[in-house]
Short mmCIF file of the C-alpha atoms (twelve columns), coordinates in Angstrom:
data_MODEL
# 
_entry.id   MODEL 
# 
loop_
_atom_site.group_PDB 
_atom_site.id 
_atom_site.type_symbol 
_atom_site.label_atom_id 
_atom_site.label_alt_id 
_atom_site.label_comp_id 
_atom_site.label_asym_id 
_atom_site.label_seq_id 
_atom_site.Cartn_x 
_atom_site.Cartn_y 
_atom_site.Cartn_z 
_atom_site.pdbx_PDB_model_num 
ATOM 1   C CA . MET A 1   -0.484  80.774  -10.483 1 
ATOM 2   C CA . LYS A 2   -2.810  79.346  -13.137 1 
ATOM 3   C CA . GLN A 3   0.409   77.133  -13.806 1 
ATOM 4   C CA . ILE A 4   0.522   76.272  -10.060 1 
ATOM 5   C CA . MET A 5   -2.913  75.327  -9.892  1 
ATOM 6   C CA . VAL A 6   -2.845  72.982  -13.028 1 
ATOM 7   C CA . ARG A 7   0.225   71.472  -11.372 1 
ATOM 8   C CA . LEU A 8   -1.489  70.523  -8.241  1 
ATOM 9   C CA . ALA A 9   -4.320  69.170  -9.572  1 
ATOM 10  C CA . ALA A 10  -2.616  66.958  -12.214 1 
ATOM 11  C CA . VAL A 11  -0.512  65.861  -8.823  1 
ATOM 12  C CA . ALA A 12  -3.582  65.033  -7.054  1 
ATOM 13  C CA . ALA A 13  -5.195  63.108  -9.971  1 
ATOM 14  C CA . LEU A 14  -2.054  61.527  -10.211 1 
ATOM 15  C CA . MET A 15  -2.157  59.992  -6.313  1 
ATOM 16  C CA . ALA A 16  -5.447  59.196  -6.408  1 
ATOM 17  C CA . ALA A 17  -4.546  56.960  -9.995  1 
ATOM 18  C CA . PHE A 18  -2.215  55.109  -7.785  1 
ATOM 19  C CA . ALA A 19  -4.686  54.934  -4.779  1 
ATOM 20  C CA . VAL A 20  -7.445  53.012  -6.975  1 
ATOM 21  C CA . VAL A 21  -4.547  50.742  -8.148  1 
ATOM 22  C CA . LEU A 22  -2.747  49.942  -5.104  1 
ATOM 23  C CA . VAL A 23  -4.971  49.660  -2.429  1 
ATOM 24  C CA . PRO A 24  -8.047  47.079  -3.098  1 
ATOM 25  C CA . GLN A 25  -11.570 47.501  -2.672  1 
ATOM 26  C CA . ALA A 26  -13.508 47.332  0.709   1 
ATOM 27  C CA . GLY A 27  -14.485 43.501  1.527   1 
ATOM 28  C CA . ALA A 28  -12.487 42.070  -1.977  1 
ATOM 29  C CA . THR A 29  -10.134 39.258  -1.329  1 
ATOM 30  C CA . PRO A 30  -8.199  38.398  -4.709  1 
ATOM 31  C CA . VAL A 31  -7.137  34.640  -3.203  1 
ATOM 32  C CA . ALA A 32  -9.025  31.419  -1.940  1 
ATOM 33  C CA . GLU A 33  -9.030  29.227  1.106   1 
ATOM 34  C CA . PHE A 34  -7.881  25.302  1.010   1 
ATOM 35  C CA . THR A 35  -8.634  22.713  3.596   1 
ATOM 36  C CA . VAL A 36  -8.652  19.035  4.269   1 
ATOM 37  C CA . HIS A 37  -10.488 16.939  6.405   1 
ATOM 38  C CA . HIS A 38  -8.981  13.442  7.127   1 
ATOM 39  C CA . ARG A 39  -11.735 10.900  7.910   1 
ATOM 40  C CA . LEU A 40  -11.812 7.178   8.830   1 
ATOM 41  C CA . CYS A 41  -14.507 4.661   7.581   1 
ATOM 42  C CA . GLY A 42  -13.200 1.474   9.018   1 
ATOM 43  C CA . ASP A 43  -15.496 -0.891  11.404  1 
ATOM 44  C CA . ASN A 44  -17.458 2.092   11.861  1 
ATOM 45  C CA . TYR A 45  -18.668 2.073   8.479   1 
ATOM 46  C CA . GLN A 46  -22.336 0.551   7.302   1 
ATOM 47  C CA . GLY A 47  -22.600 1.434   3.874   1 
ATOM 48  C CA . GLY A 48  -24.101 3.970   3.999   1 
ATOM 49  C CA . SER A 49  -23.584 8.162   3.663   1 
ATOM 50  C CA . GLU A 50  -19.560 8.569   4.314   1 
ATOM 51  C CA . TRP A 51  -20.572 12.120  6.019   1 
ATOM 52  C CA . ASP A 52  -23.205 10.468  8.521   1 
ATOM 53  C CA . GLU A 53  -20.858 7.462   9.450   1 
ATOM 54  C CA . CYS A 54  -17.624 8.204   9.068   1 
ATOM 55  C CA . HIS A 55  -17.156 12.216  9.119   1 
ATOM 56  C CA . ASP A 56  -17.012 12.508  13.214  1 
ATOM 57  C CA . VAL A 57  -14.402 9.732   12.756  1 
ATOM 58  C CA . LEU A 58  -10.781 10.586  13.057  1 
ATOM 59  C CA . VAL A 59  -7.892  8.534   11.317  1 
ATOM 60  C CA . GLY A 60  -6.002  9.462   14.777  1 
ATOM 61  C CA . THR A 61  -2.875  9.484   12.975  1 
ATOM 62  C CA . SER A 62  -1.032  12.221  11.168  1 
ATOM 63  C CA . PHE A 63  -0.407  12.440  7.699   1 
ATOM 64  C CA . ASP A 64  0.986   14.677  5.228   1 
ATOM 65  C CA . PHE A 65  -1.352  15.663  2.208   1 
ATOM 66  C CA . THR A 66  -0.050  18.061  -0.926  1 
ATOM 67  C CA . ILE A 67  -1.613  20.435  -3.257  1 
ATOM 68  C CA . ASP A 68  0.432   21.005  -6.457  1 
ATOM 69  C CA . GLY A 69  -1.026  24.006  -9.050  1 
ATOM 70  C CA . PRO A 70  -0.197  27.517  -8.671  1 
ATOM 71  C CA . MET A 71  1.191   27.287  -5.254  1 
ATOM 72  C CA . THR A 72  2.722   24.233  -4.377  1 
ATOM 73  C CA . MET A 73  2.498   23.145  -0.434  1 
ATOM 74  C CA . THR A 74  2.921   20.314  1.871   1 
ATOM 75  C CA . VAL A 75  0.714   20.199  5.124   1 
ATOM 76  C CA . ALA A 76  0.530   17.780  7.969   1 
ATOM 77  C CA . THR A 77  -3.056  16.743  8.984   1 
ATOM 78  C CA . ASP A 78  -3.349  18.005  12.926  1 
ATOM 79  C CA . VAL A 79  -3.950  14.698  15.415  1 
ATOM 80  C CA . ALA A 80  -6.675  16.635  17.366  1 
ATOM 81  C CA . THR A 81  -8.548  17.972  14.537  1 
ATOM 82  C CA . GLY A 82  -7.732  15.520  11.674  1 
ATOM 83  C CA . ASN A 83  -7.489  18.864  9.438   1 
ATOM 84  C CA . ALA A 84  -4.505  19.863  7.105   1 
ATOM 85  C CA . GLU A 85  -5.002  23.481  6.793   1 
ATOM 86  C CA . PHE A 86  -3.436  25.331  3.657   1 
ATOM 87  C CA . GLY A 87  -4.664  28.539  4.253   1 
ATOM 88  C CA . GLU A 88  -4.861  31.240  1.459   1 
ATOM 89  C CA . VAL A 89  -4.082  29.858  -1.644  1 
ATOM 90  C CA . GLN A 90  -4.259  31.410  -5.426  1 
ATOM 91  C CA . ASP A 91  -7.469  30.407  -7.374  1 
ATOM 92  C CA . GLY A 92  -6.813  27.740  -10.415 1 
ATOM 93  C CA . THR A 93  -6.362  23.843  -10.844 1 
ATOM 94  C CA . TYR A 94  -4.814  21.871  -8.212  1 
ATOM 95  C CA . HIS A 95  -3.486  18.581  -7.556  1 
ATOM 96  C CA . LEU A 96  -4.677  16.942  -3.896  1 
ATOM 97  C CA . TYR A 97  -2.714  13.990  -2.860  1 
ATOM 98  C CA . GLY A 98  -1.612  12.061  0.519   1 
ATOM 99  C CA . GLY A 99  -3.326  9.839   3.571   1 
ATOM 100 C CA . ILE A 100 -2.521  6.743   4.198   1 
ATOM 101 C CA . PRO A 101 -0.547  5.218   1.460   1 
ATOM 102 C CA . GLY A 102 -2.521  3.885   -1.496  1 
ATOM 103 C CA . GLU A 103 -1.271  0.302   -0.997  1 
ATOM 104 C CA . PHE A 104 -3.244  0.229   2.274   1 
ATOM 105 C CA . SER A 105 -6.363  2.052   1.834   1 
ATOM 106 C CA . ASN A 106 -8.958  3.409   -0.807  1 
ATOM 107 C CA . GLN A 107 -9.754  6.928   -0.942  1 
ATOM 108 C CA . THR A 108 -13.575 8.678   -1.908  1 
ATOM 109 C CA . ILE A 109 -12.589 12.478  -1.790  1 
ATOM 110 C CA . TYR A 110 -15.845 15.316  -1.808  1 
ATOM 111 C CA . CYS A 111 -14.875 19.156  -2.542  1 
ATOM 112 C CA . SER A 112 -17.035 21.741  -1.519  1 
ATOM 113 C CA . ASP A 113 -16.958 25.528  -1.413  1 
ATOM 114 C CA . GLN A 114 -18.025 26.553  1.889   1 
ATOM 115 C CA . ASN A 115 -18.939 29.907  1.008   1 
ATOM 116 C CA . THR A 116 -21.670 28.838  -1.358  1 
ATOM 117 C CA . GLY A 117 -22.122 25.243  0.126   1 
ATOM 118 C CA . ASN A 118 -21.970 24.275  -3.820  1 
ATOM 119 C CA . ALA A 119 -19.606 20.872  -4.833  1 
ATOM 120 C CA . VAL A 120 -16.667 22.408  -6.789  1 
ATOM 121 C CA . ASP A 121 -14.867 19.959  -9.568  1 
ATOM 122 C CA . VAL A 122 -13.144 17.297  -8.806  1 
ATOM 123 C CA . SER A 123 -11.412 14.790  -10.975 1 
ATOM 124 C CA . GLU A 124 -9.393  11.778  -10.920 1 
ATOM 125 C CA . GLY A 125 -5.620  11.792  -10.689 1 
ATOM 126 C CA . PRO A 126 -2.681  9.501   -11.096 1 
ATOM 127 C CA . ILE A 127 -3.082  9.846   -7.487  1 
ATOM 128 C CA . GLY A 128 -5.428  11.654  -5.576  1 
ATOM 129 C CA . VAL A 129 -7.674  14.188  -7.221  1 
ATOM 130 C CA . TYR A 130 -7.316  17.468  -9.369  1 
ATOM 131 C CA . VAL A 131 -9.373  20.227  -7.885  1 
ATOM 132 C CA . GLU A 132 -10.709 23.572  -9.192  1 
ATOM 133 C CA . VAL A 133 -10.555 26.007  -6.589  1 
ATOM 134 C CA . PRO A 134 -12.464 29.523  -7.456  1 
ATOM 135 C CA . LEU A 135 -11.487 32.751  -6.618  1 
ATOM 136 C CA . GLN A 136 -12.461 33.952  -3.348  1 
ATOM 137 C CA . SER A 137 -13.817 30.575  -2.297  1 
ATOM 138 C CA . SER A 138 -13.113 28.447  0.826   1 
ATOM 139 C CA . VAL A 139 -12.564 24.913  -0.250  1 
ATOM 140 C CA . VAL A 140 -12.697 21.985  1.814   1 
ATOM 141 C CA . CYS A 141 -12.136 18.299  0.369   1 
ATOM 142 C CA . ASP A 142 -13.358 15.470  2.807   1 
ATOM 143 C CA . VAL A 143 -10.896 12.454  2.059   1 
ATOM 144 C CA . TYR A 144 -12.743 9.164   3.096   1 
ATOM 145 C CA . GLU A 145 -9.982  6.298   3.852   1 
ATOM 146 C CA . PHE A 146 -11.176 2.754   3.979   1 
ATOM 147 C CA . PRO A 147 -8.504  0.610   5.126   1 
ATOM 148 C CA . GLU A 148 -7.669  -2.176  3.087   1 
ATOM 149 C CA . ASP A 149 -4.398  -3.984  2.562   1 
ATOM 150 C CA . LEU A 150 -3.889  -3.240  -1.831  1 
ATOM 151 C CA . SER A 151 -0.299  -4.264  -1.879  1 
ATOM 152 C CA . GLY A 152 -0.867  -8.085  -3.385  1 
ATOM 153 C CA . ASN A 153 1.266   -9.295  -0.489  1 
ATOM 154 C CA . PRO A 154 0.112   -12.306 1.055   1 
ATOM 155 C CA . ASP A 155 -0.860  -11.981 4.954   1 
ATOM 156 C CA . PRO A 156 2.167   -14.237 6.710   1 
ATOM 157 C CA . THR A 157 1.131   -17.500 7.729   1 
ATOM 158 C CA . PRO A 158 1.770   -17.199 11.583  1 
ATOM 159 C CA . THR A 159 3.751   -19.996 12.988  1 
ATOM 160 C CA . PRO A 160 2.584   -21.463 16.357  1 
ATOM 161 C CA . ALA A 161 5.529   -21.590 19.428  1 
ATOM 162 C CA . PRO A 162 6.313   -24.949 20.413  1 
ATOM 163 C CA . LYS A 163 4.604   -26.205 23.433  1 
ATOM 164 C CA . PRO A 164 6.949   -27.050 26.366  1 
ATOM 165 C CA . GLN A 165 7.247   -31.036 26.680  1 
ATOM 166 C CA . PRO A 166 7.193   -32.354 30.045  1 
ATOM 167 C CA . THR A 167 10.460  -34.059 31.585  1 
ATOM 168 C CA . PRO A 168 9.792   -37.750 31.139  1 
ATOM 169 C CA . THR A 169 9.706   -40.035 34.324  1 
ATOM 170 C CA . PRO A 170 12.199  -43.075 34.368  1 
ATOM 171 C CA . THR A 171 10.725  -46.139 34.215  1 
ATOM 172 C CA . GLY A 172 9.823   -48.006 37.778  1 
ATOM 173 C CA . GLY A 173 9.356   -44.484 39.248  1 
ATOM 174 C CA . LYS A 174 12.967  -44.005 40.761  1 
ATOM 175 C CA . GLY A 175 15.331  -41.710 40.471  1 
ATOM 176 C CA . VAL A 176 18.969  -42.682 38.433  1 
ATOM 177 C CA . THR A 177 22.228  -41.512 39.570  1 
ATOM 178 C CA . ASN A 178 25.020  -42.828 37.594  1 
ATOM 179 C CA . LEU A 179 28.454  -43.348 39.689  1 
ATOM 180 C CA . PRO A 180 31.840  -45.318 38.508  1 
ATOM 181 C CA . ASN A 181 31.723  -49.061 37.958  1 
ATOM 182 C CA . THR A 182 33.199  -50.873 41.209  1 
ATOM 183 C CA . GLY A 183 32.870  -54.250 40.067  1 
ATOM 184 C CA . ALA A 184 30.057  -54.810 42.858  1 
ATOM 185 C CA . GLY A 185 26.874  -56.444 40.974  1 
ATOM 186 C CA . ASP A 186 23.524  -55.082 41.414  1 
ATOM 187 C CA . GLY A 187 22.300  -54.524 44.644  1 
ATOM 188 C CA . GLY A 188 25.960  -56.215 45.751  1 
ATOM 189 C CA . ALA A 189 27.944  -54.638 49.325  1 
ATOM 190 C CA . SER A 190 31.057  -54.683 47.985  1 
ATOM 191 C CA . LEU A 191 33.542  -52.234 49.700  1 
ATOM 192 C CA . PRO A 192 34.755  -49.395 47.196  1 
ATOM 193 C CA . ALA A 193 38.368  -49.938 45.774  1 
ATOM 194 C CA . TYR A 194 40.015  -46.898 47.959  1 
ATOM 195 C CA . TRP A 195 39.334  -48.927 51.111  1 
ATOM 196 C CA . LEU A 196 42.223  -51.747 49.778  1 
ATOM 197 C CA . ILE A 197 44.824  -49.016 49.377  1 
ATOM 198 C CA . LEU A 198 45.632  -48.762 52.840  1 
ATOM 199 C CA . PRO A 199 46.393  -52.616 53.479  1 
ATOM 200 C CA . ALA A 200 48.166  -52.855 50.400  1 
ATOM 201 C CA . LEU A 201 50.031  -49.780 51.722  1 
ATOM 202 C CA . THR A 202 50.833  -51.717 55.071  1 
ATOM 203 C CA . ALA A 203 52.082  -55.029 53.614  1 
ATOM 204 C CA . LEU A 204 54.431  -53.589 51.506  1 
ATOM 205 C CA . GLY A 205 55.816  -51.331 54.582  1 
ATOM 206 C CA . PHE A 206 56.291  -54.879 56.189  1 
ATOM 207 C CA . GLY A 207 57.793  -56.151 53.331  1 
ATOM 208 C CA . LEU A 208 60.797  -53.473 52.723  1 
ATOM 209 C CA . VAL A 209 61.368  -53.472 56.550  1 
ATOM 210 C CA . ALA A 210 62.003  -57.504 56.235  1 
ATOM 211 C CA . ARG A 211 63.900  -57.570 53.508  1 
ATOM 212 C CA . LYS A 212 66.179  -54.477 55.118  1 
ATOM 213 C CA . ARG A 213 66.543  -56.888 58.245  1 
ATOM 214 C CA . ILE A 214 67.786  -59.759 55.920  1 
ATOM 215 C CA . VAL A 215 70.525  -57.525 54.072  1 
ATOM 216 C CA . ARG A 216 72.001  -56.359 57.629  1 
# 
């Protein structure tokens, strides 16, 4: 009986140990959250705080953003909200990049932990930035776009469309029609050549008749 009690106690202790390892403590969240707010600083920007002047201005087009680190994900911004929601991620250092291509825009990026209100470490990358995502944080990076063509290509010079030219008016103000030359002078009243065909045929007929009579 004593051996059975000892075995039952050992099994209970083992199950308790498994419960501590497998079941997370209440309120513990061993992950972090990551979100991008994509905003536009265009004609609306007057040189002040990006948050005050640009944070309510959406880009209006969906662009991809990528985080590369402990996890790699690419998410497109939602046109209606301007946000790219990565959701739950592992904590660590992430390379964040995306948005309007670099040759057409400059970016300013601010990142903070929404749980504490504190800024998180951000450093410049070859493109985009590196962001430190703490454990159990909710990191939001505000990406402000300053559109500008940085490609170095000169703006094409527009070619104006040719203006329609008026039809020239003949000298003297009269219309000119080209007809076959009939030999008549200017203003002459000579008959056209086809009026001479009938008399010629008539004369030829009489000649043939006369010749026939002479031969008989």
